[in-house]
N, C-alpha and C positions, 0 to 999 in steps of 0.2 A: 294843241294842248291836251289831247287824249293820252291816256296811261297805255305803256306797252304791255301787251297782252302776255308777254313771256315772262314779266316780272313776278307774276302770281304762281309760277311753275314751282317755285322753292317751298310756298306755302302748302300746295298740293301734295308734293312728294312728302313734306315733312309729316304730314297727317298719315299717309299710306305707310311712311317707314314706322311711325310710332305706334301702329296697331299690327305690323308684320304681316300685312297682307302681300302674298306671293304674285299676283296676277291683278291686272286691271284691264278695262276695256274703255277706251275713249269713244264718246257718242258725239260726234260734231255735225254741223251744217256744211253742207257741201258748195262752199263759197269761199271767197278769198278770207273773210271774218274767221271762218271756222279752220282753213287750212293754215293759218300763221301760226297758230299755237302748237300744233300737232309736232313738228319736228322737235322742238325744245322740250316739249313735254316727254316725248318717247325717249330723248337722251337722257333726260332727268330720272326717269323711272329705271332705265337700264343701269344707271348710275348706282341705284340702291338694290339692284337684283331684284327688281320687280319685272315680270315678264308682261309683255303686251300681245296675248294669244290672237288678238282680232282687234279691228278697226270698224266701227259701225259708222258709215257716212249717209247721212239723210239728205235728200233734197229739200230745198226750202219750199218747194211746190209739191210735195210729196202728199197723197191722200192718206186718209185714216187707216184705209187698207192696207197700204204699202208700210206705214208707220208699225201697224199690227204685225204685219210679217216679218218686219225686220226684229221687234221684239220678241216675237215667239223663237227666232233663231238664236237670240241671246239667252231665251228661257232654257235652250236645249243644251247650254254650255255649262261647265262647272263653274265658271267665274261669276262672282255675284258682287263685284266691286265696279262701280260704272262713273266715269267722269264725264260729265255734261257740259259742253263748250258751244253754246247757241243764244241765241237772243229770245225774249219770253214769248214772241208770237209762235215760234215754233216749239220751244221748249215746255209750254202750257200743255200743248196737244200730247207730247210725248209723255209726260207724267200722269195725264189722265188715262193714256191707253196702258201704261206700266202698271197703273194700279188695277186696272180691270182684268189683266191676265195674269197677276199674281207676282210680278216683280217688285212690288213694294211691300212684300210681306217680311216676316222676321228673318234675319239673315243676309238680307241685302243691305249694300251700300251704295248711296248716292252722293256725288260730290260736285256741286255746281261751281262754275266759275263766274267771274264778277258781271259776266254779260247778262245773268237772270239774277244773281244775287243784289246787285245794285238796284234792281226794278221790282223787289218783291211787293213793294206796297201798290204797285200798278196792276197786280193780277187780282184776277176773280177769286171770290171765296172758294168756289167749287175746286178751282186749281190748287189753291193752298191747302185744301182739306186732303187733296191726294198727295200732297208733298209731304206729309208729317213724317219727320224723322230724317229729312235731308239734311246735309251739312253744306253750307256755303262759303265762299271766299270772296272778300271784297276789300277794297283799300280802307284803310283806317283814317277816319277824319277825326282829328282831336277836337273835343268839345271846350272852344275857348270863347272868351267874353266877345273878341270881334267876331267869332260866327254867330253867336246869338244875335248880336246887335245887327247883323248884315240880314239873317233871316228874318228879323220883324220889319226891318226897313222894306225888304223885297217883298215881303206878303202885304204889308200895306199898300205898296205900289201895285202890286197884282191886283188886289181886290178892287182898287179905285179903277184900274182898267177892265176888270173882268168881274162885276159885281154878281153874277150868276154862279160863279163858282166859289164853294165855301170851304174844301177841302183840299186845297191847292198846298203843296210842298215842294220845296226845291231839292231836286236829287243831286246826286255827285256830278252828273254831267252838267248842270248848271253851275255848280261851283267851280267845277273846272274850267267852264267858259270864263267865268268871271276872273279867274286867276290868269288864264291865259291873256285876257285882255290887259290885266294888269301888267304881265310881263312883257307884253308887245310895247307897251308904253314907256316901260323902264327901258327896254332894248333901243328904242327910238331916240329917247333922250341920251343914252350911253353912247350911242354911234354918232350923235350930233347930226341927225338928218333933219333938214328944214324943209325939204320939198321932196315930191314923189313923181317921178317920171318913169314912163314906161316904153320900152321898145316895141314897135309893132312887129307882128310875126305874119308870115304868110300862111293862111289857113285857107281850107276850102270852104266851099258854100254850105257843105254838109256837117261842118264841124259844129261842135258842141259850144255851148256858153263858156264853159271854162277854158276849152282850148283857145276861144277867141280872145282871151285876156292877154294882154302884152306881158314882157318880163321886165320886173321893176330893175330899175338901175341901182338901186341902194341895196338889192338883195344879198349880195355876199357880205357887205357890211352889217346888215341887219341878221342875218343868220349867224354870223361869227359872235355878236353882242347877246343874241338869245343863249348860245351856247353855253357862255360863261356867267349868266344870271344865277345868282344863289339869294333867294329871298324866302320868307315864310308867307305863305299864302293862307286863304281860308281853309284849303285841304291839308295842310302842313307844309313841310319843306319842298320848295319848288326847286327840282333838280333835274338837268338833262344829262344823259349819258348815251353818247354815240347818237345825239340827235333824238333821242327817246325820252319822254318824262317818265321817270321813277317814281316809286312809291316807297316810302322809307318803311312801311309797315302794313301788315293785312290783318284784319279782323276775320276771326273764324265764327260762323253762326250756324245755330241749330234750329230748322223749322220745326216749331212746337207750338201750334195756336199762335203763331207770329214768329218772329225772327229773335232768337235769345242767343246773345253772345256767351261763347263756351272758351275763348282764348284768343290768342293773338299769336302772329309769326313775324319776326324780322330777321334780317339776315346776320344780325349779331348775335341775338339770344336765342334764335329758333323759336320752337313752341312754348309759349308760358301762359299761366292763367292770367296774368297781369303785366300789362306792358312795362310798366313802371318797377317791377320788382326784380331784384337781381337774384334772389334764391332760387336754386334748382329743386324742384320738387318731383316726387316719384309721377304723380299724375300730372302730366302736362298740359290737359285740358280739363275743363269741369265736366261733370257727369252729361252724358249725351243720352237723349231719347231716340232710339234707332227706329227704323220703319218696323211696323207691326207693334208698336208701343213696347219696344224691347229695352231693357236697361244693361244686358250683357253684351259685350263687345262681339261682333259678328266675327266669323273666322274666315269670311271673304270668299267662299266656295260652297258648293251644294251638290249632291249627286243627282244628275239631271234623270230621275226616274220617278215613278209615281209612288213606289214604296219606299224611296229614300234610303235603300239598304245598298250596301256594297255587295257585289257578287264575288266572292273569294274563291279562286280556284285552288284546290289542293291536290296534290300528286296521288296516286293510287299504286301501290307497290305491295311486293311479298316480303321482302326483307328489311331489316334494318327500321323495324316499326316504331323504335322507342323515339324515332324523330316525327314521323307522321304515321298514324294508322287510322284508317278508314273502314267502318263496319257498318253494313247495311243489313237491318232487320228483315229476315226474309218475309216475316208475316205482315208486319206494319209498315217496311219499306222505309223506315226511319233511319235517317244516316247519321251515325256517330263519328265524329273527327277528334282524336286525342292525339297527344305526342309532346315532345320537347318542345317542337317548333310553334304547335299550336298555342302552348302554355305561354310563350313568350311574346307570341303576337297579343294575346288576351291581355297580358300584363303591359304591354306597351300602350294598346288602345286606351286602357284605363288611366295611363299617365296624361293622356291628351287633355288640353283644356277644355275640350268640347266632346259631346257625344258623337259616336259614330255607329250607326247600326249597320251590320254585316251578316251575310249568310254564307257558310262554307258549302261550295260546290265541288263534289268529286269530278276529277278529270277522268271520267272511266266510260266504257260502254254499257249498254244495256245489261250484260250479263255480270258485270261488276270488274272486268278486267280493264286494265289500264287503256285509254285511247291513244297513248304516245309516249314519246320520250320528253325528258324535261325542255328541252328546246322547243318541242311542239308546244307543250303548255305554256312557256313564256310567250309564245307568239299570238296565242289566243289573246292575250290582254293587248297586244299590237291590234289585233282585227276587232276589239272591242267585246268579244265574248265575255270577257271577266274585266272585272275592275281592279283586281289585284290577284297576286299569286302569293300564298304563304305555304311554307314548307322548308324542306333542307334543299333550297335552290342555291346555287353557287353564283356568284357574282364574276361574270367572265366577260371579256370584250365584246365578242360577237352578239351575246345577249343583250348588251346596254344599246344596241344599235336600234333594238324595238321596244324596249323599256327603261324606265328609270329605277334603278334599285336604290333602296335605302342604305344605312351605314350597316356592316356586318354585326351578327349577333353572336358569332362563333370565331374560334380561332382558325386562321387562314392557313392555306397551304396543303399539297400533296405530298405524301411521304411514301417510302418504300417498306413494306412489312416483310419480314424474314423471321423463318425459325431460331430459336436459340439452343445451344447445347452447352453442356457442362464441361469446361476445359480445364477441370482440376485435375493436377497430375499428382498421382500416388507413386512417388519414387524415393529413393533412400536420401535424397539430398533436398528433401522438402524443408527441413529444419533451416536451410539457409535463406529461404524465400522471405521471411517476415522482415528482413533488413536488406536494404540494396547495398552494392559493394563498397559505395563509398561511406557507408555508416559503419560497416564491420570494420574496414581500415582504419578509420578515425578512431573507433573504439579500442582496436588492439594497440594502436600508437598511443594513447590516452592511458593505458593499463601500464605499458612500460614507462612512459614519463612519469606517472605518479609513484609507481615502484622506485625508480631513480631518486625522485625528490624525497621520499621517506628514508630511503637509505642515506642520503645526504644529511638530513636533519637529524638521523637516530645514531649513526654508527660510532660517534665519539662518546655517547653517553648511555648506549643501551647495548647490552652483552648479546642481545637476541639477534642483533644485526653485526656481530663481529666474528672473526674466525678467518680460516683461509679465504682468500680471494673468490674461488668458485662458490665456497659455502655463502658468502656475503651476496653474490649475485643471485644464487638461487633464492635465498631467503627473501630478497627484496622482492623479486617477480612474484615468488609464492605468495607473499604477502598481499600484493596488489590485485591479483587475480582471485585469491580467496575472498576478496570482498564482494564477489559476484553473489554468493551464497552467504556472506556474512559469517564465514567460519573461520577467519584468521586467529591464530594462537598467539602471535608475537604481541608483547606489550607495546604501546606508543607511550614514550615517556615525556618528550620536549612539547611544549605547548604549541609551537609552530607545527610540528608533524601532526598533532591533534587536530588543529585547525584544517589541515589539508585533507585529513582522513575523513573530517566530518562532512566537508563539502563533497568530496569525492563519494562517499556512501550515499549521500543524495541523489546524485548524478546515477549512481549504479541502480539505485533502488528503482527510478522512473524509468531506465533504460529496459531493466528485466522485467518490470511489469508490463510495459509497451509490448516488448517482445513476445512475452507470454499471450497476451491479449491477440496480437497479430497472428501467432502460430497457432491459436484456438479456432480463429475465423477462417484460417486457410484450409484447416482440416475438417471443418464442420460446415461452413457456409458454401452453398453452390455458387461456383465460378461460371455464370452464364455469360455466353459470348455469342453474337449472331454468327450464322452459318455462312454468310456473305455479306459483303459490304460493297462491291463495286457492281454498277450498272453493267459496265462495259463487259466485265466477266461474264454475266448472264448472256448478253447478245453473242460474246464470243463460243459460249458453251452449247449455244440452242436451247438454253432451258424455257421451260414454259411459265408464263407470268400470267397472274390474274388481275382482273379490274371489275368493278361493279356494272351491271347491265345499265345502259342508258346513260352512263357517266361521261362527262366530256373528257376524261382522263384517257380514254381511248387516242384522242388526237394528240396527247402529250406522248403515249407510248410509240405511236407511228413517227413522231418527229424525233424520238430518241433512236429510231432505226430498227425496232423489233420487227420481226416478222410477223405478219398478221396470222399466220398458221400456228405462232406460239403463244396467241393470247387466248385466253381462257375466260369466260364470264362466270361470274357468279351472283347470286340475287339476294344472298343473306349471308351472315357471319358464320352460321352453321354449314352453309354450303363452301366458304372459303375454308374453313377448318378441315372438311372432308376432303378438299384438294391437296391441301398442305400434307395431310396423313398419306395421302397415296404417293406424293413424290412426283417430280417431273418424269421419271423414267416410266411411270405407271398410268399416264394421263393426268397426273396432277400438276400442281405448280410448285415452283421453287422459291416464288416471291409475289407479292402483291402490291399494286398500287392502288392507293385509295386516298381521300381526303382525311385531313388530321382528325375530324370529330369521329368518322366512321372507324378509323384505325384504332383510335382511344378506345371506342367501345368493343371493338374485337379484342384488344389486348385486356382490357378490363374483364372480359369473361374467360380469357386464357392467359393470364399474365406470366406463367411459367413456361409458357410455350413461344410466345412471338413477342417481337419488339420492332420499334420505329428505328431506321437508320438513315444516313443521309444516302442519296440527295433530296432535299426538300424543294420541290418546285412551289414557286409563290403563286397564290391566288388571293382574291379578297374575302374569301369566308362566305358563310350561308347570309342570304339577305331577302327582303321582301320586296317583290316587284310591283310596280305601278305604272299607269300610263305615261307616255312621254310629257314632261313637264306638268306632272299632276301636282297640285299643290299640297297634296297629302305627304309627299317624299320628305320634304323639309321637316315637317311637325312630327312625323314618325320617327326621321332619324335622331332628333333631339329626344324623343321620348325612350328610344332604344339606349341611349348614352344614360339617362336617368336609370333604367332598369338595369342594365349591366354594371354600373358603378355602385349599386345597392344591395342590400341583402337578398333581394326577390331572386335574382339570378342565381345565386348558390342555392336558394331553395329550390328551385326548379331544377338546377342540375342534379342535385342530391336526390330527387323524388324520381328521376328517371334513369340515372346512369349509377350512382352508388350503389343502389340496392342490389343491382346486377354483377358489381365486381367482386371476384373472388381474390383478388390482390391485397396484400397486407399494406397498411398505412405506409407513407413514405419513411416516417419517423422511426418504424421499427425494422427497416432493412439496415443490415450490417454491412460494412465496406468491409472488403478484404485486401486492400491493396499493400504493397511492401511499403514498409516504413522508410524514409530517406533522411538524409543528413539536415536537410531544411527544417525538418521538425525538432531538432536536437541541438543545432549549433549553439543555441543560447546557453544551453546547459554546459557545454564543452567548454564556452567561452568563459564561464564563471569560474569553473574547475581550473582551467588553464591559468587565469587570473590570479587565483587563490594560491596555486602552487608556485608560480613565478613570484608572487609577493612575498611569500614565505623563505624562498631561495635568497632573494634581494637581502631580506632581513637577517638572515643567518650569515651570508657571506659578510655583509656589513660589520656584524658584530665580531665575526671571527678575525676578520682583517685588522679589525681596530684592537682587540686583544694581542694579536701577535704583530703589530706593525714594526716593533724593534727588531724583528729578525730581518724584514725587507729593507729596512732603512740602515742597516750596518753597513757602512761604506768600506771596511776593511776586508770584506769578504767578497768573492766574486759574485757576480750576477746569478750565474748557474749554481752556485754553492747555496746562495739565499733561497732560490727557489726549490733546490732540493731539499734544504731543511724544511721550509714552509710547508712543501707537500708531505714530508715525513710527519710534521706536527698535525696534518689534515687528517691522515689516516690513522692517527693513533688515538688512544683513550684521551678523554679529558679528566684526569684525575681529581680536577678540582670540582667536578660535578658530584652531586649528593648520592648519585648510585654507586661511587666508587669510594667513599669515605669509610674508613675502618670504624666500627662500632666503637671501639676503645679509644678512639681519638687519635690513634697513630698512623701516619701515611708516609710510606716509603716509595720511594721512586727508583727504579733499577734501570741500569743502562749497560749494555753490552759494550765490550771493548770496541767491536766493530761499528758501532751505532753513534760513536762520538762525533762531535763535531767537527767539519773538517777544518775549521780554524779553531785549533786548541786554546787562543787567546780569547775565543767568545764563548762564555757558557750561554746556553739557551735558557728559555723560560722554564719555570719548574714543569710544567707539562711538556716541554719540548722533547724530553728524554724517556717519557713513556714509550714503551714498545709495542707494535701493533701485532707483534708475533705473542700470542698470550702464553705459551710455554716459557718464555724467556724472564719472566717476571718472578721476582722472589721477595718475600716479606717476612719479617719476624716480627714474633709477638713481642710482648713487654719484658718478657723473661729471657729473650734472645733466643727463643725456639723458632727453627724455622717453621713457617706454614704455607700453605696455598694461598692465592689470592682470594678464596672464598672463606679464609679464615682457620680452615680446617687443619690440624696437626697431620703432618704428612710421615708415616714411619717406613713407607714402601721404600725399599733400596733404588727402585726405578723412578722414584719421583723425583719432582724439580727441586726437592730440597737437596739432593746431591748432585746440583748442577755443576759442570766444570769449572775449575778455578779461575777461568779466564772470564766467567759472568762476574761482573762486580756491581756494586750499587753506588749509586751517584747521590752526593750530597746537594740538596739545594743551596745553591749560592746567593749570598747576600750581595756580594760585590760583582757586578758583571763582567769586571776586567781579571777576576781571579783566574788563574789557570787551572784546569781541570787535572786533578791527579789520575794517573793512569794505573798504580799500583792497586791491587785488590784491597778492598776495605770494605767495611760495614760500618754504618753511621746510624745510630738511632736518634730519632727528633722526637722530643717531646712537644706536644702542642701547648 
């Protein structure tokens, strides 16, 4: 009827997870009772990412000196979370010794299993005084009326049999024994067992009394009946799982002048303040008084030194002091450590939920020079000389074998740095560079297309677009191209043409302004390009390349295939700049390889001279180093995220890098790239749609007005098309631009331009001639005049046209034959 020890593992791990402790040390007795819990406890801790750095096994026969020696070993470790699993006889001695040596002070965490928690009332007051702040786990026994009645009856019976004992109480084991007896009785009845028989076993004379017992004949039936029993006993629900009695819930108590309940744990609800509550509160347990009478949650670890300060190693270097700069006062020998990395570390430590004391220790010789490379500095943490390393230390794989790195706090990667040169070309064809060839071609095609559209819309009503064919073509294209400088002289009369020209002028305005801006930038802005972009070309030409002294970049360059004789070391960005100025042929370098933070610092101070180019080799960036499995790594990494995502990181970067940068802001840099069609295709689309829409409307109206020409079935198709085209190229004398001011309108038709089918007279405007010199008009008095209305007395004028030029009368009857004899008809409006 005893509870399964592993059933309390869930409650213990839930407590550790709730407080975020990253390490825990189990302390257990060296016997079967102690060892049964440890495998399941270790697996459960690993499942919540809590490490078990050490297991403290104590013999049940250990002396006080042996216990003290083991506890001092725990004292020298960082972990301050201990899980005690043993009975009170040994556990009480451990608590007294732990209190003596300081393991019950502020910052320590002690969690007891039910082995001691169930028997707290049996401990001496001196023991409980040394256990103040301890957390205990024990099966939850609900307070029911049946339980209270049983306790009263049991106490009355016990006092009758033991009158000398006044303070007797029935603990959990007595209640379990009663429930086990009840369960056995129920199982016997359920299995229908009426008699008990035992099979004799062959045992030696040295066998124990238990081994001398026989084997029950009803054992299998009784075992099956017990496994299926479900009933509510004094201790709660009585349930067997895999033959082990399970508890449905555990109570969490805090030893503080007695046992004080602070919460519960159940498999269904986890940690809760009240077992019956279904609400989830932020605080899963009631306030706890920890060892040392502390009310603040312990962080679960301490620095195992008397000073309680971290020894933080920092690198000592000549160049790139913006990251870490170590200064030693020659008089007072006081050390000053400043820099970007130092400020980030200080900001991160301030973000931690607990205080961490530290001292910066330069990794230097007595004369102030560096004691070794960054790899040597990192290795000192592994040797225990430093508790951490802070600086511009890059997170790389081979270093992670000796230390644990936090999350990076800088940009990652190694890039190639090369000089830049002005690639601006001052040639006679620079004016073509602002636009790409496809934009030039598209613009030219649209100028021709718009000129054609305007001619189609204007040539029948506008004298500016009439005349000989060559003149009309030239005028149309002249008008279109003159819109580039908005100097077109020709009037636009029709509304459709005006609509097209308005849209086209808008397109031309944007195109010209963009061209002007791009040409200006091409002629005035420096066109800086890297001198080299290919690593393989550097290797092939045998150029010298540089790298920072002590950097792991040397290994990358060797892997790429660079000759070690071509690798040049520099200690600062000033030395790197000098090497670039010399050039590879004079002992300098053609390119440098460095981490991105260093590269940005170099470019920031020489932005017009160098740039970063591909390839970029991936690294993890700068991080802080701690000993392997240090509990600080997790907390510091979370604090780094808080700092980098907030405004504090920007303030630190501006303080150390922006003040040294001679580069202009990114927003003031002008781009000088050629403009392509992809930037203007929307404008051309609008102009094209407007022009095509105007053409469609014009042709639809024109065809509707002269549909009688096309539908005449008496003429051949070719004749009808010829007449229709002749009408299209001729004037529209019905337009207001050709109406005479006096109200007289005469249509002239030469004999050569009569309709091929003399039986069909065309519409009034059909006979107006496209040749301007062949039109003759007469005023009201019959005086010959020109189209413009002025009297013409010049003997060479059109008034003296050959007699075969005749005027045609507008016919009211479409079937009337056209007279071919010369005649002049005057028509009054």
